[in-house]
C-alpha positions as CSV (number, residue, x, y, z in Angstrom):
1,M,128.2,-93.7,-7.7
2,T,126.0,-93.9,-10.8
3,V,124.1,-90.9,-12.1
4,G,122.0,-91.8,-15.1
5,A,124.4,-93.9,-17.1
6,D,127.5,-92.2,-15.8
7,V,129.8,-93.4,-13.0
8,K,130.9,-90.4,-10.9
9,S,132.9,-89.8,-7.8
10,L,131.1,-88.3,-4.8
11,A,132.9,-85.0,-5.5
12,E,131.6,-85.1,-9.1
13,V,128.1,-85.8,-7.8
14,E,128.3,-82.8,-5.5
15,T,129.6,-80.6,-8.3
16,S,126.7,-81.7,-10.6
17,L,124.2,-81.1,-7.9
18,T,125.5,-77.6,-7.2
19,A,125.3,-76.8,-10.9
20,A,121.8,-78.1,-11.1
21,R,120.7,-76.0,-8.1
22,E,122.3,-72.9,-9.6
23,R,120.4,-73.4,-12.8
24,F,117.1,-74.5,-11.2
25,P,116.9,-73.2,-7.6
26,G,114.0,-75.5,-6.7
27,Q,115.8,-78.6,-8.1
28,A,114.5,-81.8,-6.5
29,V,116.7,-84.8,-6.1
30,V,115.6,-88.4,-5.6
31,V,118.2,-90.8,-4.3
32,R,117.8,-94.5,-5.2
33,G,120.2,-96.9,-3.6
34,D,121.0,-100.4,-4.7
35,G,119.6,-102.9,-2.2
36,R,122.9,-104.8,-2.4
37,G,125.1,-101.8,-1.8
38,P,126.2,-100.2,1.5
39,Y,123.7,-97.8,3.0
40,Q,126.6,-95.5,3.7
41,H,126.7,-94.6,0.0
42,V,123.1,-93.4,0.2
43,M,123.9,-91.3,3.2
44,D,127.0,-89.9,1.4
45,V,125.0,-88.8,-1.5
46,M,122.3,-87.2,0.7
47,A,125.1,-85.3,2.6
48,A,126.5,-84.1,-0.8
49,A,123.1,-82.9,-1.8
50,R,122.7,-80.9,1.4
51,R,126.2,-79.4,0.9
52,A,125.1,-78.5,-2.7
53,G,122.2,-76.6,-1.3
54,I,119.5,-79.0,-2.4
55,R,116.5,-78.7,-0.1
56,N,114.0,-80.9,-1.9
57,L,115.5,-84.3,-1.3
58,S,113.7,-87.7,-1.1
59,L,114.5,-91.4,-1.1
60,S,113.1,-93.8,-3.7
61,H,112.1,-97.3,-2.6
62,Q,110.7,-100.5,-4.2
63,P,108.2,-102.3,-1.9
64,L,108.9,-106.0,-1.3
65,K,106.8,-108.3,-3.3
66,A,104.1,-110.1,-1.2
67,S,104.7,-113.8,-0.7
68,P,102.2,-116.2,-2.3
């Protein structure tokens, strides 16, 4: 998984999210998956965020470009 410019394991992502929630109780998280990657990775990060106590969680998306 990539967080910012850092590559992290799922356990490291969860630890980072837990620390962020402890510092900022209302911490929001936006998950942005790569369109070429397995959707399961997105689901894994969402589950890690929930385990970390993150309640403000959303998914980012990029709309498809309209055909000419």
